[in-house]
py3Dmol code that shows the C-alpha trace and the ligand (Angstrom):
import py3Dmol

protein = """\
ATOM      1  CA  MET A   1      86.035  44.188 253.839  1.00  0.00           C
ATOM      2  CA  ARG A   2      89.427  45.860 253.797  1.00  0.00           C
ATOM      3  CA  GLN A   3      90.374  47.951 256.800  1.00  0.00           C
ATOM      4  CA  PHE A   4      93.580  49.967 257.024  1.00  0.00           C
ATOM      5  CA  LEU A   5      95.057  51.820 259.972  1.00  0.00           C
ATOM      6  CA  ALA A   6      96.711  54.745 258.256  1.00  0.00           C
ATOM      7  CA  LEU A   7      97.246  58.479 258.574  1.00  0.00           C
ATOM      8  CA  ALA A   8      95.107  59.763 255.724  1.00  0.00           C
ATOM      9  CA  GLY A   9      95.908  62.697 253.475  1.00  0.00           C
ATOM     10  CA  GLY A  10      98.955  64.455 252.103  1.00  0.00           C
ATOM     11  CA  ALA A  11     101.147  61.483 251.378  1.00  0.00           C
ATOM     12  CA  ALA A  12     101.214  60.861 255.090  1.00  0.00           C
ATOM     13  CA  PHE A  13     103.858  58.696 256.649  1.00  0.00           C
ATOM     14  CA  ALA A  14     101.872  55.960 258.347  1.00  0.00           C
ATOM     15  CA  LEU A  15     103.519  55.382 261.707  1.00  0.00           C
ATOM     16  CA  THR A  16     101.362  52.435 262.526  1.00  0.00           C
ATOM     17  CA  ALA A  17     101.447  49.118 260.781  1.00  0.00           C
ATOM     18  CA  MET A  18      98.601  48.973 258.296  1.00  0.00           C
ATOM     19  CA  ALA A  19      96.646  45.815 258.876  1.00  0.00           C
ATOM     20  CA  LEU A  20      94.768  44.242 256.050  1.00  0.00           C
ATOM     21  CA  THR A  21      91.844  42.079 257.079  1.00  0.00           C
ATOM     22  CA  ALA A  22      89.701  39.917 254.828  1.00  0.00           C
ATOM     23  CA  GLY A  23      90.495  39.675 251.179  1.00  0.00           C
ATOM     24  CA  SER A  24      94.253  39.266 251.575  1.00  0.00           C
ATOM     25  CA  ALA A  25      94.303  36.282 249.284  1.00  0.00           C
ATOM     26  CA  GLY A  26      92.692  38.054 246.337  1.00  0.00           C
ATOM     27  CA  ALA A  27      94.309  40.561 244.057  1.00  0.00           C
ATOM     28  CA  ILE A  28      94.090  44.251 244.906  1.00  0.00           C
ATOM     29  CA  THR A  29      92.122  46.030 242.195  1.00  0.00           C
ATOM     30  CA  LEU A  30      92.429  49.590 241.036  1.00  0.00           C
ATOM     31  CA  GLU A  31      88.788  50.072 242.032  1.00  0.00           C
ATOM     32  CA  GLU A  32      89.624  49.039 245.600  1.00  0.00           C
ATOM     33  CA  LEU A  33      92.548  51.479 245.751  1.00  0.00           C
ATOM     34  CA  LYS A  34      90.295  54.265 244.467  1.00  0.00           C
ATOM     35  CA  GLU A  35      87.773  53.411 247.179  1.00  0.00           C
ATOM     36  CA  GLN A  36      90.571  53.264 249.775  1.00  0.00           C
ATOM     37  CA  GLY A  37      91.682  56.735 248.633  1.00  0.00           C
ATOM     38  CA  PHE A  38      95.383  56.000 248.781  1.00  0.00           C
ATOM     39  CA  ALA A  39      98.017  53.441 247.803  1.00  0.00           C
ATOM     40  CA  ARG A  40     100.133  52.008 250.640  1.00  0.00           C
ATOM     41  CA  LEU A  41     103.815  52.361 249.704  1.00  0.00           C
ATOM     42  CA  ALA A  42     106.809  50.563 251.208  1.00  0.00           C
ATOM     43  CA  ILE A  43     109.806  52.896 251.317  1.00  0.00           C
ATOM     44  CA  ALA A  44     113.262  52.860 252.928  1.00  0.00           C
ATOM     45  CA  ASN A  45     113.982  56.539 253.709  1.00  0.00           C
ATOM     46  CA  GLU A  46     117.193  56.616 251.657  1.00  0.00           C
ATOM     47  CA  PRO A  47     117.378  59.936 249.775  1.00  0.00           C
ATOM     48  CA  PRO A  48     117.155  60.632 246.862  1.00  0.00           C
ATOM     49  CA  TYR A  49     115.239  57.390 246.249  1.00  0.00           C
ATOM     50  CA  THR A  50     112.875  57.851 249.201  1.00  0.00           C
ATOM     51  CA  ALA A  51     112.699  60.355 252.055  1.00  0.00           C
ATOM     52  CA  VAL A  52     110.479  61.114 255.051  1.00  0.00           C
ATOM     53  CA  ALA A  53     110.653  64.664 256.428  1.00  0.00           C
ATOM     54  CA  PRO A  54     110.315  65.313 260.188  1.00  0.00           C
ATOM     55  CA  ASP A  55     106.694  66.369 259.530  1.00  0.00           C
ATOM     56  CA  GLY A  56     106.016  62.962 257.926  1.00  0.00           C
ATOM     57  CA  LYS A  57     105.885  64.242 254.340  1.00  0.00           C
ATOM     58  CA  VAL A  58     107.049  61.549 251.940  1.00  0.00           C
ATOM     59  CA  SER A  59     109.254  62.480 248.990  1.00  0.00           C
ATOM     60  CA  GLY A  60     112.047  61.002 246.897  1.00  0.00           C
ATOM     61  CA  ALA A  61     112.056  59.982 243.245  1.00  0.00           C
ATOM     62  CA  ALA A  62     110.304  56.639 243.721  1.00  0.00           C
ATOM     63  CA  PRO A  63     107.295  57.855 245.770  1.00  0.00           C
ATOM     64  CA  ASP A  64     106.993  60.989 243.625  1.00  0.00           C
ATOM     65  CA  VAL A  65     106.655  58.913 240.443  1.00  0.00           C
ATOM     66  CA  ALA A  66     104.200  56.564 242.148  1.00  0.00           C
ATOM     67  CA  ARG A  67     102.128  59.454 243.537  1.00  0.00           C
ATOM     68  CA  GLU A  68     101.768  60.960 240.034  1.00  0.00           C
ATOM     69  CA  VAL A  69     100.958  57.635 238.354  1.00  0.00           C
ATOM     70  CA  PHE A  70      98.330  56.748 240.970  1.00  0.00           C
ATOM     71  CA  LYS A  71      96.828  60.232 240.720  1.00  0.00           C
ATOM     72  CA  ARG A  72      96.416  59.679 236.971  1.00  0.00           C
ATOM     73  CA  LEU A  73      94.781  56.330 237.740  1.00  0.00           C
ATOM     74  CA  GLY A  74      92.265  58.029 240.051  1.00  0.00           C
ATOM     75  CA  VAL A  75      93.936  57.120 243.363  1.00  0.00           C
ATOM     76  CA  PRO A  76      94.352  60.564 244.972  1.00  0.00           C
ATOM     77  CA  ASP A  77      96.982  59.903 247.596  1.00  0.00           C
ATOM     78  CA  VAL A  78      99.733  57.650 248.923  1.00  0.00           C
ATOM     79  CA  ALA A  79     100.605  56.621 252.478  1.00  0.00           C
ATOM     80  CA  ALA A  80     104.082  55.231 253.106  1.00  0.00           C
ATOM     81  CA  SER A  81     105.711  53.141 255.776  1.00  0.00           C
ATOM     82  CA  ILE A  82     109.425  52.516 256.227  1.00  0.00           C
ATOM     83  CA  SER A  83     110.738  48.991 255.832  1.00  0.00           C
ATOM     84  CA  GLU A  84     114.167  47.355 255.662  1.00  0.00           C
ATOM     85  CA  TYR A  85     114.910  46.249 252.082  1.00  0.00           C
ATOM     86  CA  GLY A  86     115.007  42.602 253.119  1.00  0.00           C
ATOM     87  CA  ALA A  87     111.511  42.886 254.645  1.00  0.00           C
ATOM     88  CA  MET A  88     109.833  44.635 251.702  1.00  0.00           C
ATOM     89  CA  ILE A  89     108.947  41.609 249.589  1.00  0.00           C
ATOM     90  CA  PRO A  90     107.666  39.529 252.554  1.00  0.00           C
ATOM     91  CA  GLY A  91     105.627  42.583 253.619  1.00  0.00           C
ATOM     92  CA  LEU A  92     104.163  42.921 250.128  1.00  0.00           C
ATOM     93  CA  GLN A  93     103.341  39.206 250.024  1.00  0.00           C
ATOM     94  CA  ALA A  94     101.627  39.554 253.423  1.00  0.00           C
ATOM     95  CA  ARG A  95      99.623  42.442 251.951  1.00  0.00           C
ATOM     96  CA  ARG A  96     101.033  44.995 254.401  1.00  0.00           C
ATOM     97  CA  PHE A  97     101.725  47.272 251.409  1.00  0.00           C
ATOM     98  CA  ASP A  98     100.072  47.706 248.030  1.00  0.00           C
ATOM     99  CA  VAL A  99     103.368  48.404 246.239  1.00  0.00           C
ATOM    100  CA  ILE A 100     107.085  48.795 246.958  1.00  0.00           C
ATOM    101  CA  THR A 101     108.399  52.132 245.673  1.00  0.00           C
ATOM    102  CA  ALA A 102     111.869  52.286 247.193  1.00  0.00           C
ATOM    103  CA  GLY A 103     114.502  51.719 244.528  1.00  0.00           C
ATOM    104  CA  LEU A 104     114.214  47.945 245.018  1.00  0.00           C
ATOM    105  CA  PHE A 105     116.509  46.902 242.153  1.00  0.00           C
ATOM    106  CA  MET A 106     115.309  44.291 239.675  1.00  0.00           C
ATOM    107  CA  LYS A 107     117.230  41.026 239.986  1.00  0.00           C
ATOM    108  CA  PRO A 108     116.144  37.565 238.805  1.00  0.00           C
ATOM    109  CA  GLU A 109     115.185  36.258 242.250  1.00  0.00           C
ATOM    110  CA  ARG A 110     113.148  39.380 243.013  1.00  0.00           C
ATOM    111  CA  CYS A 111     111.527  39.304 239.566  1.00  0.00           C
ATOM    112  CA  GLU A 112     110.303  35.811 240.469  1.00  0.00           C
ATOM    113  CA  ALA A 113     108.768  37.052 243.716  1.00  0.00           C
ATOM    114  CA  VAL A 114     106.955  40.230 242.646  1.00  0.00           C
ATOM    115  CA  ALA A 115     105.315  41.851 239.606  1.00  0.00           C
ATOM    116  CA  TYR A 116     107.624  44.741 238.689  1.00  0.00           C
ATOM    117  CA  SER A 117     106.581  47.749 236.640  1.00  0.00           C
ATOM    118  CA  GLU A 118     108.794  48.872 233.780  1.00  0.00           C
ATOM    119  CA  PRO A 119     112.100  50.459 234.913  1.00  0.00           C
ATOM    120  CA  ILE A 120     112.059  53.729 236.841  1.00  0.00           C
ATOM    121  CA  LEU A 121     115.347  54.498 238.678  1.00  0.00           C
ATOM    122  CA  CYS A 122     118.754  53.238 237.461  1.00  0.00           C
ATOM    123  CA  ASP A 123     122.048  53.591 239.312  1.00  0.00           C
ATOM    124  CA  ALA A 124     125.529  52.122 239.850  1.00  0.00           C
ATOM    125  CA  GLU A 125     126.977  51.140 243.222  1.00  0.00           C
ATOM    126  CA  ALA A 126     129.358  53.176 245.416  1.00  0.00           C
ATOM    127  CA  PHE A 127     131.608  52.927 248.485  1.00  0.00           C
ATOM    128  CA  LEU A 128     131.858  55.518 251.237  1.00  0.00           C
ATOM    129  CA  LEU A 129     135.246  55.319 253.002  1.00  0.00           C
ATOM    130  CA  LYS A 130     137.681  57.345 255.086  1.00  0.00           C
ATOM    131  CA  LYS A 131     139.749  59.774 253.031  1.00  0.00           C
ATOM    132  CA  GLY A 132     142.773  58.129 251.445  1.00  0.00           C
ATOM    133  CA  ASN A 133     141.112  54.692 251.063  1.00  0.00           C
ATOM    134  CA  SER A 134     144.162  53.241 252.828  1.00  0.00           C
ATOM    135  CA  LYS A 135     143.274  49.637 251.892  1.00  0.00           C
ATOM    136  CA  ASN A 136     142.640  50.644 248.253  1.00  0.00           C
ATOM    137  CA  LEU A 137     139.169  49.074 248.163  1.00  0.00           C
ATOM    138  CA  GLN A 138     137.702  49.568 244.666  1.00  0.00           C
ATOM    139  CA  SER A 139     135.473  46.472 244.415  1.00  0.00           C
ATOM    140  CA  TYR A 140     133.614  43.925 246.517  1.00  0.00           C
ATOM    141  CA  GLU A 141     136.354  41.440 245.536  1.00  0.00           C
ATOM    142  CA  ASP A 142     139.007  43.761 247.029  1.00  0.00           C
ATOM    143  CA  ILE A 143     137.115  43.645 250.334  1.00  0.00           C
ATOM    144  CA  ALA A 144     136.950  39.838 250.146  1.00  0.00           C
ATOM    145  CA  LYS A 145     140.713  39.585 249.533  1.00  0.00           C
ATOM    146  CA  ASP A 146     141.684  41.814 252.455  1.00  0.00           C
ATOM    147  CA  GLU A 147     140.972  39.841 255.645  1.00  0.00           C
ATOM    148  CA  THR A 148     140.986  43.027 257.723  1.00  0.00           C
ATOM    149  CA  ALA A 149     138.388  44.829 255.577  1.00  0.00           C
ATOM    150  CA  THR A 150     134.757  45.222 256.694  1.00  0.00           C
ATOM    151  CA  ILE A 151     131.726  46.517 254.764  1.00  0.00           C
ATOM    152  CA  GLY A 152     128.367  47.859 255.947  1.00  0.00           C
ATOM    153  CA  ALA A 153     125.216  47.572 253.833  1.00  0.00           C
ATOM    154  CA  PRO A 154     121.404  47.481 254.190  1.00  0.00           C
ATOM    155  CA  GLY A 155     119.951  44.185 255.459  1.00  0.00           C
ATOM    156  CA  GLY A 156     118.605  42.145 252.542  1.00  0.00           C
ATOM    157  CA  GLY A 157     119.947  44.766 250.174  1.00  0.00           C
ATOM    158  CA  THR A 158     121.815  44.456 246.900  1.00  0.00           C
ATOM    159  CA  GLU A 159     125.169  45.616 248.303  1.00  0.00           C
ATOM    160  CA  GLU A 160     125.058  43.025 251.086  1.00  0.00           C
ATOM    161  CA  LYS A 161     124.408  40.314 248.484  1.00  0.00           C
ATOM    162  CA  LEU A 162     127.160  41.598 246.160  1.00  0.00           C
ATOM    163  CA  ALA A 163     129.661  41.517 249.040  1.00  0.00           C
ATOM    164  CA  LEU A 164     128.707  37.972 250.076  1.00  0.00           C
ATOM    165  CA  GLU A 165     128.734  36.768 246.452  1.00  0.00           C
ATOM    166  CA  ALA A 166     132.217  38.304 246.012  1.00  0.00           C
ATOM    167  CA  GLY A 167     133.396  36.120 248.878  1.00  0.00           C
ATOM    168  CA  VAL A 168     133.352  38.520 251.824  1.00  0.00           C
ATOM    169  CA  PRO A 169     132.702  36.288 254.881  1.00  0.00           C
ATOM    170  CA  ARG A 170     129.439  36.920 256.722  1.00  0.00           C
ATOM    171  CA  ASP A 171     131.254  38.229 259.798  1.00  0.00           C
ATOM    172  CA  ARG A 172     132.841  41.018 257.725  1.00  0.00           C
ATOM    173  CA  VAL A 173     129.509  42.135 256.201  1.00  0.00           C
ATOM    174  CA  ILE A 174     127.729  44.328 258.736  1.00  0.00           C
ATOM    175  CA  VAL A 175     123.997  45.072 258.423  1.00  0.00           C
ATOM    176  CA  VAL A 176     123.458  48.839 258.693  1.00  0.00           C
ATOM    177  CA  PRO A 177     119.879  50.081 259.338  1.00  0.00           C
ATOM    178  CA  ASP A 178     120.037  53.475 257.624  1.00  0.00           C
ATOM    179  CA  PRO A 179     122.389  55.873 255.779  1.00  0.00           C
ATOM    180  CA  GLN A 180     123.131  58.074 258.800  1.00  0.00           C
ATOM    181  CA  SER A 181     124.278  55.022 260.789  1.00  0.00           C
ATOM    182  CA  GLY A 182     126.451  53.939 257.858  1.00  0.00           C
ATOM    183  CA  LEU A 183     128.124  57.341 257.687  1.00  0.00           C
ATOM    184  CA  LYS A 184     128.800  57.370 261.424  1.00  0.00           C
ATOM    185  CA  MET A 185     130.220  53.837 261.375  1.00  0.00           C
ATOM    186  CA  VAL A 186     132.717  54.856 258.657  1.00  0.00           C
ATOM    187  CA  GLN A 187     133.599  58.085 260.481  1.00  0.00           C
ATOM    188  CA  ASP A 188     134.145  56.168 263.737  1.00  0.00           C
ATOM    189  CA  GLY A 189     136.259  53.529 261.971  1.00  0.00           C
ATOM    190  CA  ARG A 190     133.834  50.729 262.876  1.00  0.00           C
ATOM    191  CA  ILE A 191     133.570  49.688 259.205  1.00  0.00           C
ATOM    192  CA  ASP A 192     135.986  50.374 256.340  1.00  0.00           C
ATOM    193  CA  VAL A 193     133.283  50.767 253.692  1.00  0.00           C
ATOM    194  CA  TYR A 194     129.596  51.671 253.622  1.00  0.00           C
ATOM    195  CA  SER A 195     127.986  50.657 250.313  1.00  0.00           C
ATOM    196  CA  LEU A 196     124.829  52.052 248.704  1.00  0.00           C
ATOM    197  CA  PRO A 197     123.920  53.134 245.172  1.00  0.00           C
ATOM    198  CA  VAL A 198     125.906  56.115 243.861  1.00  0.00           C
ATOM    199  CA  LEU A 199     123.150  58.726 244.246  1.00  0.00           C
ATOM    200  CA  SER A 200     122.440  57.675 247.840  1.00  0.00           C
ATOM    201  CA  ILE A 201     126.124  57.882 248.813  1.00  0.00           C
ATOM    202  CA  ASN A 202     126.495  61.240 247.050  1.00  0.00           C
ATOM    203  CA  ASP A 203     123.473  62.609 248.913  1.00  0.00           C
ATOM    204  CA  LEU A 204     124.925  61.405 252.219  1.00  0.00           C
ATOM    205  CA  VAL A 205     128.349  62.939 251.524  1.00  0.00           C
ATOM    206  CA  LYS A 206     126.862  66.255 250.431  1.00  0.00           C
ATOM    207  CA  LYS A 207     124.923  66.525 253.714  1.00  0.00           C
ATOM    208  CA  ALA A 208     127.822  65.245 255.872  1.00  0.00           C
ATOM    209  CA  ASN A 209     130.142  68.069 254.878  1.00  0.00           C
ATOM    210  CA  ASP A 210     133.087  66.021 256.208  1.00  0.00           C
ATOM    211  CA  PRO A 211     136.515  66.454 254.504  1.00  0.00           C
ATOM    212  CA  ASN A 212     137.705  63.155 256.007  1.00  0.00           C
ATOM    213  CA  ILE A 213     135.503  60.878 253.915  1.00  0.00           C
ATOM    214  CA  GLU A 214     135.642  59.955 250.239  1.00  0.00           C
ATOM    215  CA  VAL A 215     133.635  58.058 247.644  1.00  0.00           C
ATOM    216  CA  VAL A 216     134.586  55.267 245.260  1.00  0.00           C
ATOM    217  CA  ALA A 217     132.050  55.261 242.411  1.00  0.00           C
ATOM    218  CA  PRO A 218     131.231  53.229 240.469  1.00  0.00           C
ATOM    219  CA  VAL A 219     132.279  50.105 242.340  1.00  0.00           C
ATOM    220  CA  GLN A 220     134.407  48.119 239.869  1.00  0.00           C
ATOM    221  CA  GLY A 221     132.690  45.024 238.520  1.00  0.00           C
ATOM    222  CA  ALA A 222     129.257  45.793 239.996  1.00  0.00           C
ATOM    223  CA  PRO A 223     126.316  46.061 237.541  1.00  0.00           C
ATOM    224  CA  VAL A 224     124.158  49.138 236.965  1.00  0.00           C
ATOM    225  CA  TYR A 225     120.729  48.219 238.323  1.00  0.00           C
ATOM    226  CA  CYS A 226     117.260  49.638 237.731  1.00  0.00           C
ATOM    227  CA  ASP A 227     114.276  49.474 240.030  1.00  0.00           C
ATOM    228  CA  GLY A 228     110.582  49.367 239.210  1.00  0.00           C
ATOM    229  CA  ALA A 229     107.473  49.686 241.352  1.00  0.00           C
ATOM    230  CA  ALA A 230     107.017  46.196 242.790  1.00  0.00           C
ATOM    231  CA  PHE A 231     103.473  44.798 243.013  1.00  0.00           C
ATOM    232  CA  HIS A 232     102.180  41.553 244.532  1.00  0.00           C
ATOM    233  CA  LYS A 233     102.517  38.681 242.041  1.00  0.00           C
ATOM    234  CA  SER A 234      98.697  38.455 241.827  1.00  0.00           C
ATOM    235  CA  ASP A 235      98.251  42.168 241.083  1.00  0.00           C
ATOM    236  CA  THR A 236      99.364  42.131 237.434  1.00  0.00           C
ATOM    237  CA  ALA A 237      96.236  44.006 236.294  1.00  0.00           C
ATOM    238  CA  LEU A 238      97.106  46.856 238.685  1.00  0.00           C
ATOM    239  CA  ARG A 239     100.751  46.688 237.592  1.00  0.00           C
ATOM    240  CA  ASP A 240      99.724  46.858 233.923  1.00  0.00           C
ATOM    241  CA  ALA A 241      97.531  49.908 234.580  1.00  0.00           C
ATOM    242  CA  PHE A 242     100.504  51.530 236.354  1.00  0.00           C
ATOM    243  CA  ASP A 243     102.719  50.769 233.342  1.00  0.00           C
ATOM    244  CA  VAL A 244     100.306  52.402 230.893  1.00  0.00           C
ATOM    245  CA  GLU A 245     100.489  55.707 232.765  1.00  0.00           C
ATOM    246  CA  LEU A 246     104.252  55.363 233.350  1.00  0.00           C
ATOM    247  CA  ALA A 247     104.794  54.915 229.610  1.00  0.00           C
ATOM    248  CA  LYS A 248     102.747  58.050 228.847  1.00  0.00           C
ATOM    249  CA  MET A 249     104.819  60.025 231.357  1.00  0.00           C
ATOM    250  CA  LYS A 250     108.058  58.749 229.837  1.00  0.00           C
ATOM    251  CA  GLU A 251     106.779  59.795 226.419  1.00  0.00           C
ATOM    252  CA  SER A 252     105.554  63.241 227.471  1.00  0.00           C
ATOM    253  CA  GLY A 253     108.690  64.223 229.437  1.00  0.00           C
ATOM    254  CA  GLU A 254     106.744  64.275 232.725  1.00  0.00           C
ATOM    255  CA  PHE A 255     108.772  61.292 233.969  1.00  0.00           C
ATOM    256  CA  ALA A 256     112.078  63.115 233.383  1.00  0.00           C
ATOM    257  CA  LYS A 257     110.707  66.229 235.100  1.00  0.00           C
ATOM    258  CA  ILE A 258     110.072  64.220 238.248  1.00  0.00           C
ATOM    259  CA  ILE A 259     113.241  62.101 238.525  1.00  0.00           C
ATOM    260  CA  GLU A 260     116.013  64.210 236.964  1.00  0.00           C
ATOM    261  CA  PRO A 261     116.035  66.913 239.661  1.00  0.00           C
ATOM    262  CA  TYR A 262     116.924  64.068 242.033  1.00  0.00           C
ATOM    263  CA  GLY A 263     119.910  63.179 239.827  1.00  0.00           C
ATOM    264  CA  PHE A 264     118.412  60.165 238.035  1.00  0.00           C
ATOM    265  CA  SER A 265     118.566  59.712 234.254  1.00  0.00           C
ATOM    266  CA  ALA A 266     115.220  59.271 232.489  1.00  0.00           C
ATOM    267  CA  ALA A 267     117.078  58.042 229.397  1.00  0.00           C
ATOM    268  CA  ALA A 268     118.682  55.228 231.387  1.00  0.00           C
ATOM    269  CA  ALA A 269     115.267  53.902 232.464  1.00  0.00           C
ATOM    270  CA  ILE A 270     113.697  54.467 229.037  1.00  0.00           C
ATOM    271  CA  SER A 271     116.561  52.651 227.295  1.00  0.00           C
ATOM    272  CA  THR A 272     115.870  49.363 229.069  1.00  0.00           C
ATOM    273  CA  THR A 273     112.953  47.119 229.970  1.00  0.00           C
ATOM    274  CA  ARG A 274     111.730  44.972 232.856  1.00  0.00           C
ATOM    275  CA  ASP A 275     112.410  41.843 230.828  1.00  0.00           C
ATOM    276  CA  LYS A 276     116.027  42.881 230.148  1.00  0.00           C
ATOM    277  CA  GLN A 277     116.634  43.842 233.802  1.00  0.00           C
ATOM    278  CA  CYS A 278     115.052  40.678 235.142  1.00  0.00           C
ATOM    279  CA  ALA A 279     117.045  38.479 232.764  1.00  0.00           C
ATOM    280  CA  ALA A 280     120.400  40.223 233.349  1.00  0.00           C
ATOM    281  CA  ALA A 281     122.980  38.000 234.994  1.00  0.00           C
ATOM    282  CA  GLN A 282     123.759  39.835 238.236  1.00  0.00           C
TER     283      GLN A 282
END
"""
ligand_1 = """\
11
6CS
O 117.538 47.287 245.784
C 118.328 47.259 246.726
O 118.537 46.257 247.418
C 119.125 48.555 247.018
N 118.392 49.690 246.526
C 118.618 50.896 247.031
C 117.941 52.092 246.439
N 119.412 51.125 248.093
C 120.112 50.064 248.766
C 119.478 48.707 248.485
O 120.373 47.660 248.889
"""
view = py3Dmol.view(width=600, height=400)
view.addModel(protein, "pdb")
view.setStyle({"model": 0}, {"cartoon": {"style": "trace"}})
view.addModel(ligand_1, "xyz")
view.setStyle({"model": 1}, {"stick": {}})
view.zoomTo()
view.show()
């Protein structure tokens, strides 16, 4: 018997952890999600990928696509909870969520750990810095080479990994919990760079309305990544059903109608595949 503690209705933002009781080991079926009445999404609250309004309403390109696909599958609603990127896959594996819809980029090690849908949101990486970029930081390697340079990024996120792989020592890579904190840390001079995907940084800068910050985009040498909805490794039947509806929406133009107002390119996602993204050398 599955029991969930969740705020029902209207894509509610579930404030409480949703506990899954018996049946964790088995796959989640579409029938069970229909019976549950909603799909439990893991999100990050990083606009335009994911966003939670003060009234709890969940939006953003990733949840909006998922909401529409699940509706077409007969699952009428979604309920989302916020998670740090580094905690999303463990949370999925522990069955705290039914699917990650947060812009969790496909990379080989993640593709091993989850069952991704076909690509949904593609983006390059960006730096937010103080105006003038006095240390001329254009790449993660530039940060590594300058012993005084520090970078902030989400814990367990792609930008943190890119910085470490470029040779930035751990003590110069600062874990930042959310975009607003990253902005403030740059403004206060506590970090030189805050790194997120381009559309997230652009959204932050547009809302900050601060003439003393600037953006480097794309980060030189960093790949363009695409995310997919990430399902538990055992839930491939559910993932396949999701992909059937996603493909129809890509074909009909419905997919573009949902993601392009957020600034994402439907063509970029349509032009690639899960297999290509999961195989790409990062
Ligand atoms: O997939 C990731 O790890 C990255 N994705 C997004 C949308 N933001 C930051 C995060 O590091």
